[in-house]
N, C-alpha and C positions, 0 to 999 in steps of 0.2 A: 681475452678469452672469447671465442665465437659464441653467438647466441644459438640456442637450440631451435630448430624449426618445429613449432608446435601447431601450426595452422594446417588443417586438413581440409581438402575439398572433396565434395561428393556430387555426383550428378543427380538429377531428380529421380532417375530410375533406381539408383542405389539407395536414396533416402526412402523411396516407396518400398523397396525390398526390405530395408531394415525395419520399417514400421509394420510391415505385414508379418514379420516374425514375432512381434510382441503379442502376447495373448490379450484379447479384449476383456477387460474386467467389468464392463458394464452389463448389468442384468437387464437385457432388453425385454425379456418376457415380463418382468415386474413392471417396467416402465410402460410397456404397451397395454398392460392390464389395468392401469390407472384410469379412472373415469375423469371426465372434465371437472366435476365437483371436487374430487380429491386433489386434482392438480391445482385448482384455484385455492383450495384450503391450505395447501402446502406453501403456495406463494404468499398468501396473507400471513402465515405463521412465521415467515422469514424475517428475523429482526433487522437484517441488513438491507432489506428492500424498502425503498421509500414509497409509502402509500400516499398518493395524492400529489399535489403540486410542490415543486421544490421552492424553498424560500431563498431568494437571491437578494434580499434586502441588505445583507452584510457583505455581499460580494465586492471585491476590489478589482478594478480594471487597471491594467498597466503592467509595466515591467518592474519587478522589485528592485529596490536600490541595492548596490553592491554592499557586501558585508565588510566590516572593518575588523582587522586582526588586532586583538589586544591580549595582554596578559592580565589576569584577574585573580585575586586571592579570594577564595570562597571557603566558608567553614566546611570542615570535613563531613559533618552529618548532612549538610545541605547538598554537597556534591554527591555523596553516596545515594541520597534519595533520587536525585535526577538520573544518575547512572543506573539505578535499579529499574528505571523505566525502559531500559534497553537502548537499542540503536536509535539515534535521533535525539538524544538527550540534550545536545547543544541547541538544536532547533527548539526544543521545548523550553529551555532556559530563555532563549531569545523571545519566544511567544509570551512568556510570563512577564518579561521586562517590557515588551511592547504593550501588553494589557495595562500594566502599571502606568506607563507613559500616557496612553490614551485616556485613562481615567483621570489623570491630572490635567490634561489639556482641556477636557470637557468644558 
């Protein structure tokens, strides 16, 4: 069965034309009306913004080791809890196991 051709190419002019057709949803009048103090206050109120120096004391340098594929039997409720955290639950499980190992190596 032949594959369907789903790759589409556009020139830069075509992309610009497509982008210009979309309405701009930014309220530029509201943004331009903000004072410097209001802007600084909104930046300080942002919980995702890191205020001050970054802490690199726990940073690890290097290439991570390759993962090992295993089959593991885990209690249903434990698995459900990890899966309830959404995508990346296997990475979370690995991080929990790594923290346990690191605490025992101490």
